[in-house]
C-alpha positions in Angstrom: 23.7 -67.4 -5.9 26.4 -66.6 -8.4 25.9 -67.5 -12.2 28.0 -67.3 -15.3 27.5 -63.9 -16.9 26.2 -63.6 -20.4 28.5 -61.4 -22.7 28.7 -61.0 -26.4 32.6 -61.7 -26.6 35.2 -63.6 -28.1 37.9 -64.5 -25.8 37.8 -62.6 -22.4 41.4 -62.0 -22.5 40.7 -60.0 -26.0 37.9 -57.9 -25.2 40.1 -54.5 -24.7 41.8 -54.9 -27.9 38.8 -56.0 -30.1 37.1 -53.0 -28.7 39.6 -50.6 -30.0 39.5 -52.3 -33.6 35.8 -51.9 -33.5 36.1 -48.2 -32.6 38.5 -47.3 -35.0 36.5 -49.1 -37.8 33.6 -47.2 -36.6 35.1 -43.7 -36.1 37.5 -42.7 -38.9 38.8 -39.7 -36.9 40.5 -42.2 -34.4 43.5 -44.7 -34.9 45.4 -47.1 -32.6 49.0 -47.9 -32.1 50.1 -51.1 -33.8 51.3 -52.6 -30.4 48.8 -55.0 -29.3 48.4 -56.5 -26.7 51.1 -54.6 -24.8 50.5 -51.2 -25.9 46.7 -50.2 -26.5 46.4 -46.7 -27.3 43.9 -44.7 -29.2 44.7 -41.4 -30.7 43.6 -38.7 -33.1 44.1 -39.6 -36.6 45.0 -36.1 -37.6 47.7 -35.8 -35.0 51.5 -36.5 -35.2 53.9 -35.5 -32.6 56.3 -34.3 -35.5 53.7 -31.8 -36.6 51.4 -31.1 -33.6 51.5 -27.5 -32.7 49.2 -27.7 -29.8 49.2 -29.2 -26.0 48.4 -32.7 -26.2 45.7 -33.8 -23.6 46.1 -37.5 -22.9 43.9 -39.7 -20.4 43.0 -43.2 -19.7 43.0 -45.8 -17.2 41.6 -49.5 -16.9 39.0 -50.5 -19.5 35.4 -51.3 -18.9 34.2 -47.7 -18.4 33.4 -47.4 -22.0 32.9 -44.9 -23.8 35.7 -43.4 -21.5 38.4 -42.8 -22.0 38.9 -43.8 -25.9 35.3 -42.7 -26.9 36.4 -39.0 -26.0 39.4 -38.9 -28.2 38.8 -36.3 -30.7 39.6 -32.7 -31.8 38.4 -30.3 -29.0 38.9 -33.1 -26.2 41.6 -35.9 -25.9 44.4 -36.3 -28.0 45.2 -39.9 -27.1 43.7 -42.4 -24.4 45.6 -45.1 -23.0 43.8 -48.5 -22.3 44.9 -50.8 -19.5 43.0 -54.3 -19.1 39.6 -54.3 -17.7 39.6 -52.4 -14.4 43.5 -52.5 -14.4 45.9 -49.4 -15.0 47.7 -49.4 -18.3 51.2 -50.2 -18.2 53.9 -47.5 -18.2 55.2 -48.7 -21.7 51.8 -48.2 -23.1 51.6 -44.8 -21.6 54.8 -43.5 -22.9 53.9 -44.8 -26.3 50.9 -42.6 -26.2 53.1 -39.6 -25.2 55.7 -40.0 -27.7 52.8 -40.6 -30.6 51.3 -37.2 -30.0 53.2 -34.9 -28.0 55.0 -32.0 -29.9 57.0 -29.0 -28.7 54.2 -27.5 -26.8 54.3 -30.9 -24.5 51.3 -32.8 -22.9 49.1 -32.8 -20.0 48.0 -36.1 -18.4 44.5 -36.3 -16.9 44.7 -39.1 -14.4 41.9 -40.5 -12.1 42.7 -40.6 -8.7 43.6 -44.5 -8.0 46.8 -45.7 -6.8 47.7 -47.6 -9.7 46.8 -45.1 -12.3 48.7 -42.5 -10.3 51.7 -44.7 -10.1 51.9 -45.8 -13.6 51.2 -42.3 -15.3 53.4 -40.7 -12.7 56.4 -42.8 -13.7 55.4 -42.7 -17.5 55.8 -38.8 -16.9 58.9 -38.8 -15.3 60.4 -41.1 -18.0 59.0 -38.7 -20.8 60.4 -35.5 -18.9 63.8 -37.6 -19.1 63.5 -37.9 -22.7 62.8 -34.1 -23.1 59.1 -33.9 -23.4 57.1 -31.2 -21.4 54.6 -33.1 -19.3 52.0 -32.1 -16.6 49.8 -34.0 -14.8 46.4 -33.2 -13.0 44.7 -35.9 -10.6 41.1 -35.8 -10.6 39.3 -37.1 -7.5 35.7 -36.1 -7.6 34.1 -38.9 -5.4 31.9 -37.5 -2.8 30.3 -40.4 -1.3 32.7 -41.4 1.4 33.7 -39.3 4.5 36.7 -37.2 4.0 39.8 -39.3 4.0 42.6 -38.9 6.4 45.3 -41.1 4.5 47.0 -40.5 1.5 44.7 -42.2 -0.8 42.2 -39.3 -1.2 38.8 -39.1 -3.3 38.2 -41.6 -6.2 38.2 -40.4 -9.7 34.7 -40.9 -11.3 32.7 -39.3 -14.1 33.4 -35.7 -13.4 36.6 -36.7 -15.1 34.9 -36.3 -18.3 34.2 -32.8 -17.6 37.8 -32.1 -17.0 38.8 -33.8 -20.2 36.5 -31.3 -22.0 37.9 -28.4 -20.3 41.4 -29.3 -20.9 40.7 -30.3 -24.5 39.0 -27.2 -25.4 41.6 -24.8 -23.7 44.4 -26.9 -25.7 42.7 -26.5 -28.8 42.4 -22.7 -28.1 46.3 -22.7 -28.4 46.9 -22.1 -24.7 50.4 -23.1 -23.5 51.0 -26.2 -21.2 50.9 -24.4 -18.1 47.7 -22.5 -18.9 46.0 -25.8 -20.0 47.1 -27.5 -16.8 45.7 -24.5 -14.7 42.3 -24.8 -16.4 42.0 -28.5 -15.9 43.2 -28.3 -12.2 40.8 -25.7 -11.5 38.0 -27.6 -13.3 39.0 -30.7 -11.2 38.4 -28.7 -8.0 35.0 -27.6 -9.0 33.2 -30.9 -9.6 31.8 -33.6 -7.3 30.6 -37.0 -8.0 28.4 -39.7 -6.5 27.1 -42.8 -7.8 24.2 -45.2 -7.0 24.2 -48.8 -8.1 21.2 -51.3 -8.4 23.6 -54.2 -9.1 27.2 -55.0 -9.4 28.9 -55.5 -12.8 30.2 -58.7 -14.3 33.7 -58.9 -15.5 34.2 -61.0 -18.9 34.5 -64.5 -18.3 33.6 -64.4 -14.9 30.5 -65.0 -12.6 28.0 -62.6 -11.7 27.8 -61.6 -8.1 24.5 -61.2 -6.2 26.1 -59.3 -3.5 23.5 -56.6 -3.4 20.4 -59.0 -3.4 16.8 -58.3 -4.9 15.3 -54.9 -3.5 18.7 -53.5 -2.6 20.7 -50.6 -3.9 24.2 -49.4 -2.8 25.0 -45.7 -2.4 28.5 -44.6 -3.4 29.6 -47.8 -5.0 32.8 -47.4 -7.0 33.3 -47.7 -10.8 35.3 -50.9 -10.2 32.6 -52.6 -8.0 34.3 -51.3 -4.7 31.9 -51.1 -1.9 30.1 -47.9 -1.2 28.8 -45.9 1.9 25.8 -48.2 2.6 23.3 -50.8 1.1 19.8 -49.7 1.6 16.3 -50.6 0.4 15.4 -49.6 -3.2 13.8 -46.0 -3.2 12.0 -43.9 -5.8 14.5 -42.0 -8.0 13.3 -38.8 -6.5 14.5 -39.7 -3.3 17.6 -41.2 -4.4 18.3 -38.1 -6.3 17.6 -35.9 -3.5 20.2 -37.8 -1.2 22.9 -37.7 -3.9 22.5 -34.1 -4.3 22.9 -33.4 -0.4 25.8 -35.5 -0.4 27.5 -33.8 -3.1 26.8 -30.3 -1.9 27.1 -30.8 1.9 28.8 -28.0 3.6 30.1 -30.4 6.4 32.4 -32.1 3.9 32.8 -29.2 1.6 33.9 -31.4 -1.2 32.8 -28.8 -3.7 33.3 -25.0 -3.4 29.3 -24.7 -4.3 26.8 -22.5 -2.4 23.5 -21.0 -3.0 23.4 -18.5 -5.9 26.0 -20.2 -7.8 25.9 -21.4 -11.2 26.4 -25.3 -11.9 26.6 -27.9 -14.7 24.9 -31.1 -14.0 26.1 -34.8 -15.5 23.7 -37.7 -15.2 26.1 -40.5 -16.1 24.8 -44.1 -16.6 26.8 -47.0 -15.3 26.2 -49.3 -18.1 22.9 -51.0 -17.8 20.6 -48.2 -17.0 18.0 -47.4 -19.7 18.0 -43.9 -21.2 14.5 -43.4 -19.8 15.6 -43.9 -16.3 18.5 -41.6 -16.8 16.2 -38.9 -18.2 13.9 -39.3 -15.3 16.8 -38.8 -12.9 17.8 -35.7 -14.6 14.4 -34.3 -14.7 14.1 -34.8 -10.9 17.7 -33.3 -10.3 17.3 -30.1 -12.3 14.2 -28.6 -10.2 15.8 -29.8 -6.8 19.0 -28.0 -7.8 17.1 -24.9 -8.3 14.6 -24.9 -5.6 16.1 -26.8 -2.6 19.6 -25.8 -3.3 19.3 -22.4 -5.0 21.4 -23.1 -7.9 21.3 -22.0 -11.4 21.8 -25.0 -13.8 23.2 -23.9 -16.9 24.0 -27.2 -18.7 22.7 -30.7 -18.3 24.5 -33.7 -19.7 22.6 -37.0 -19.5 23.8 -40.4 -21.1 26.7 -43.0 -20.4 29.9 -41.3 -20.2 32.0 -43.1 -17.8 30.4 -46.8 -17.1 31.2 -49.9 -15.2 30.4 -52.6 -17.7 27.1 -53.8 -17.2 26.6 -52.4 -13.7 22.7 -50.8 -13.3 22.8 -47.5 -11.9 23.8 -43.9 -12.3 26.1 -41.1 -10.9 25.5 -37.6 -10.5 28.2 -35.0 -11.1 27.9 -31.2 -10.2 30.5 -28.7 -11.2 30.6 -25.1 -10.5 30.5 -23.1 -13.6 31.2 -19.6 -14.6 31.5 -18.0 -18.1 35.2 -19.5 -18.6 33.8 -22.9 -17.7 30.9 -22.7 -20.0 32.9 -21.5 -22.9 35.3 -24.5 -22.7 32.1 -26.9 -22.2 30.4 -25.4 -25.3 33.6 -25.4 -27.5 33.3 -27.5 -30.7 34.5 -31.0 -30.5 34.7 -34.1 -32.8 35.1 -36.6 -30.0 32.5 -39.0 -30.9 30.7 -39.5 -27.6 30.6 -36.3 -26.3 26.7 -35.0 -26.5 25.9 -32.7 -29.3 23.3 -30.1 -29.1 23.9 -29.1 -25.2 26.0 -25.9 -26.1 24.1 -22.6 -25.5 21.6 -21.0 -22.9 18.9 -23.1 -21.7 15.4 -22.0 -22.7 12.3 -23.0 -20.7 11.9 -26.8 -20.7 8.3 -26.7 -21.4 5.9 -24.4 -23.6 2.0 -24.0 -23.9 0.3 -26.3 -25.9 -0.8 -24.8 -29.3 -4.5 -24.4 -29.8 -6.0 -26.0 -32.8 -6.5 -23.5 -35.8 -10.2 -23.2 -35.6 -10.0 -22.3 -32.0 -7.6 -19.5 -32.6 -9.7 -18.2 -35.4 -12.7 -18.4 -33.5 -11.8 -17.3 -30.1 -14.6 -14.9 -29.9 -17.2 -17.6 -30.7 -18.4 -20.0 -28.1 -17.9 -23.6 -29.0 -20.6 -25.7 -27.5 -24.2 -26.5 -27.6 -26.3 -23.7 -28.9 -29.3 -22.6 -26.8 -31.7 -23.1 -29.4 -31.4 -26.0 -32.0 -32.4 -25.4 -35.7 -34.3 -28.0 -37.6 -31.1 -29.5 -39.1 -29.8 -29.6 -35.4 -32.4 -31.2 -34.1 -32.2 -34.0 -36.8 -28.6 -34.2 -36.2 -29.2 -34.9 -32.6 -31.7 -37.6 -33.1 -29.4 -39.4 -35.3 -26.3 -39.2 -33.3 -28.4 -40.6 -30.2 -29.8 -43.4 -32.4 -26.5 -44.4 -33.5 -24.8 -44.2 -30.1 -27.4 -46.0 -28.3 -27.4 -48.9 -30.9 -23.8 -49.1 -30.0 -24.5 -49.2 -26.3 -27.0 -52.0 -26.9 -24.5 -54.2 -28.5 -21.8 -54.1 -25.7 -22.2 -57.4 -24.3 -22.6 -59.1 -27.7 -19.6 -57.4 -29.0 -17.5 -58.3 -26.0 -18.8 -62.0 -26.3 -17.9 -62.1 -30.0 -14.4 -60.4 -29.4 -13.5 -63.0 -26.6 -13.6 -65.7 -29.1 -10.7 -64.1 -31.3 -9.3 -61.3 -29.0 -9.2 -59.9 -25.5 -12.9 -59.5 -25.1 -13.1 -55.9 -24.5 -14.4 -54.4 -28.0 -17.8 -54.0 -26.6 -16.6 -52.1 -23.7 -14.3 -50.0 -25.8 -17.1 -49.0 -28.1 -19.6 -48.5 -25.2 -17.2 -45.9 -23.7 -17.0 -43.9 -27.1 -20.8 -44.0 -27.4 -21.4 -42.9 -23.9 -18.9 -40.2 -23.9 -20.5 -39.0 -27.2 -23.9 -38.8 -25.7 -22.6 -36.9 -22.5 -20.6 -34.5 -24.8 -23.4 -33.9 -27.0 -25.3 -32.3 -24.0 -22.7 -29.7 -23.6 -20.3 -29.3 -26.1 -21.7 -30.1 -29.8 -22.4 -27.2 -32.0 -25.1 -29.2 -33.3 -26.5 -26.4 -35.7 -23.1 -26.8 -37.3 -22.9 -30.1 -38.7 -19.2 -30.0 -39.9 -17.9 -28.8 -36.6 -20.1 -31.6 -34.8 -18.3 -34.4 -36.7 -15.2 -33.0 -35.3 -16.2 -32.9 -32.0 -17.3 -36.5 -32.3 -13.9 -37.4 -33.1 -12.5 -35.5 -30.1 -14.9 -37.5 -27.8 -13.7 -40.7 -29.0 -10.0 -39.9 -29.0 -10.5 -38.9 -25.3 -12.0 -42.2 -24.0 -11.5 -44.9 -26.6 -8.0 -46.7 -26.2 -6.4 -49.1 -28.5 -6.5 -49.3 -32.4 -10.4 -48.8 -32.7 -10.2 -45.5 -31.0 -7.5 -44.1 -33.3 -9.5 -45.6 -36.4 -12.8 -43.9 -35.6 -11.0 -40.6 -34.6 -9.1 -40.5 -38.1 -12.5 -41.4 -39.6 -14.3 -38.3 -38.2 -11.3 -36.0 -38.6 -11.1 -36.9 -42.5 -14.8 -36.5 -42.9 -14.3 -33.0 -40.9 -11.7 -31.9 -43.1 -13.6 -33.0 -46.4 -16.9 -31.3 -45.2 -15.1 -28.2 -44.3 -13.4 -27.7 -47.6 -16.4 -28.1 -49.8 -19.7 -27.5 -47.8 -21.5 -24.0 -47.5 -24.1 -23.1 -44.9 -26.0 -26.6 -45.2 -24.4 -30.0 -46.0 -25.9 -31.9 -48.7 -26.3 -35.6 -49.1 -23.9 -35.8 -51.9 -21.3 -33.9 -49.5 -22.0 -36.4 -46.8 -21.3 -39.2 -49.2 -18.3 -37.6 -50.2 -17.0 -37.1 -46.5 -17.6 -41.0 -46.0 -15.5 -41.8 -48.9 -12.8 -39.6 -47.7 -13.1 -41.0 -44.3 -12.6 -44.6 -45.8 -9.6 -43.7 -47.6 -8.0 -42.1 -44.8 -8.6 -45.0 -42.5 -7.1 -47.3 -45.4 -4.1 -45.3 -45.8 -3.1 -45.1 -42.1 -4.4 -48.5 -41.1 -3.0 -50.3 -43.7 -6.3 -52.6 -44.8 -8.4 -52.3 -47.9 -11.2 -54.5 -49.3 -11.0 -58.1 -48.6 -8.8 -57.7 -45.4 -11.7 -58.8 -43.0 -12.2 -55.4 -41.4 -14.9 -52.8 -41.0 -13.8 -51.3 -44.6 -15.5 -54.5 -46.0 -18.5 -53.0 -44.7 -18.0 -49.4 -45.4 -16.6 -49.5 -48.9 -19.8 -51.0 -50.4 -22.0 -48.8 -48.5 -20.1 -45.8 -49.9 -20.3 -47.1 -53.3 -24.1 -47.9 -53.3 -24.6 -44.5 -51.5 -22.9 -42.4 -54.1 -24.5 -44.6 -56.9 -28.0 -43.9 -55.9 -27.6 -40.2 -55.1 -26.0 -39.7 -58.7 -28.9 -42.0 -60.2 -31.4 -39.3 -58.6 -32.8 -41.5 -55.4 -34.0 -39.7 -52.6 -31.4 -39.3 -49.8 -33.5 -41.7 -47.4 -33.9 -44.4 -50.1 -30.2 -44.0 -50.9 -29.3 -44.3 -47.3 -31.5 -47.5 -46.6 -29.8 -49.2 -49.8 -26.3 -48.2 -48.5 -27.1 -50.0 -45.0 -28.1 -53.0 -46.7 -24.9 -53.1 -48.5 -23.1 -52.5 -45.5 -24.8 -55.6 -43.7 -24.0 -57.6 -46.8 -20.4 -56.5 -46.8 -20.1 -57.4 -43.1 -21.6 -60.8 -43.7 -19.1 -61.3 -46.6 -16.4 -61.3 -44.1 -17.7 -64.7 -42.5 -15.5 -66.8 -44.8 -12.5 -64.3 -45.0 -9.1 -64.7 -43.4 -8.0 -61.8 -41.5 -5.0 -59.9 -42.8 -4.4 -57.2 -40.4 -4.4 -58.4 -37.0 -4.1 -55.3 -35.3 -6.9 -53.6 -37.2 -10.4 -53.6 -36.0 -11.6 -56.8 -37.5 -15.0 -58.3 -37.8 -15.7 -61.6 -35.8 
């Protein structure tokens, strides 16, 4: 069933001119000719035909493919872009206005996608410009690899590979080459690139209804950028399978659309069609690179991923593959101020992944065995008993904690704490260096981080890591009672800093803060550690009870119930 498409627009008839206005307001390096609505031309703000001493690079076509073409106007790429109405070729007068505005003595090159309307309108404009004395060359780009080789005059459609041709031509022109040389570089690039698209939905024109032609669970292979039917409608497949099919179509030796064979160097472009999240485009790129390398035997020198030539709000992507050599890479890497050309892609590709850096203490102590000692010292035995008692107490509270949590949350607090406590008991048997209390605290934090999800796991891990840092900075061979108290204080401060809570927020800090204060107070007063700890635990219980009538202020924090 078709339905009215939702658009953030005003009058559907004004979308192109209002897009141009917004583009020029956003990017000071571009301007537009004051000829709306008939003339819709975006051009470099620093170029005038009277003074421009390089070849002008001009392209364009129907709108709806943004950022193409106007988004690629800038030094080192397009000198001007001619905008038609949505999915309609620009008028001859508009193209002529663009030629006259930016073309100097060295002439201009028109880069035209292979659609009948574009060829006719740009062709007539070129002939008229020549009759006026301008030097004009035209390069037609037809990079579509979705359909069988045509026998008629239409040829292959122009798709996202055109953007790579823009970049090559723009860089060649910026370097000062002549019109014939720039045209030769652009023509060569156009013959080296192939593209195929895959769509999950058709697009919705401004003011029109949305078609459900594809239907749920379907995708279309080779759909055109104006919504033209593609090669086939098939069931939706995992992206890895889709990418494999597309690459095989582009590189097929039967069609021989691109002169790419095993051992060649290539450039890859993964282009979003308008409504595809960056996450999905990156997944497609991540699958395409190893397939090109391993299955097709190609060296991938550059990868461009993003939305370059869209189809309004179409969901899907296209893949373009261009044969590369040092000259092509030089043009692609050349500097440009075009606002939508991706930055940070130039240069050789380092390995995509590198080893994880080990913790500093592991690097410094790689000759020591981090794990449970064969023989426990007296302090190690005491520490083990304490850890076991605390963990078992938490385990015994699992059902009660879940019941209490179900009244105010999702009812999994006890299960989460249970996972942490059981992991601590299991890891202690193998990994905890119990004779070293400081490092044992650190390992407890690692156990908690590994198995406890949600906010509580992070909080307890921060708690342990802060205690470890404090103890490591101040303790000697054995940890004193006052150092344990200082570690508790540091842990509370870290939890408050990163969690955003403090006393009175109805969180675990309302128990820990008074416990820490009493512990330090009694130790400073000279009480023996056991007595100080008992009084501290009583203060913690009293603090927990005090939360009964508090209003929770941090909903994402581990609250008392």
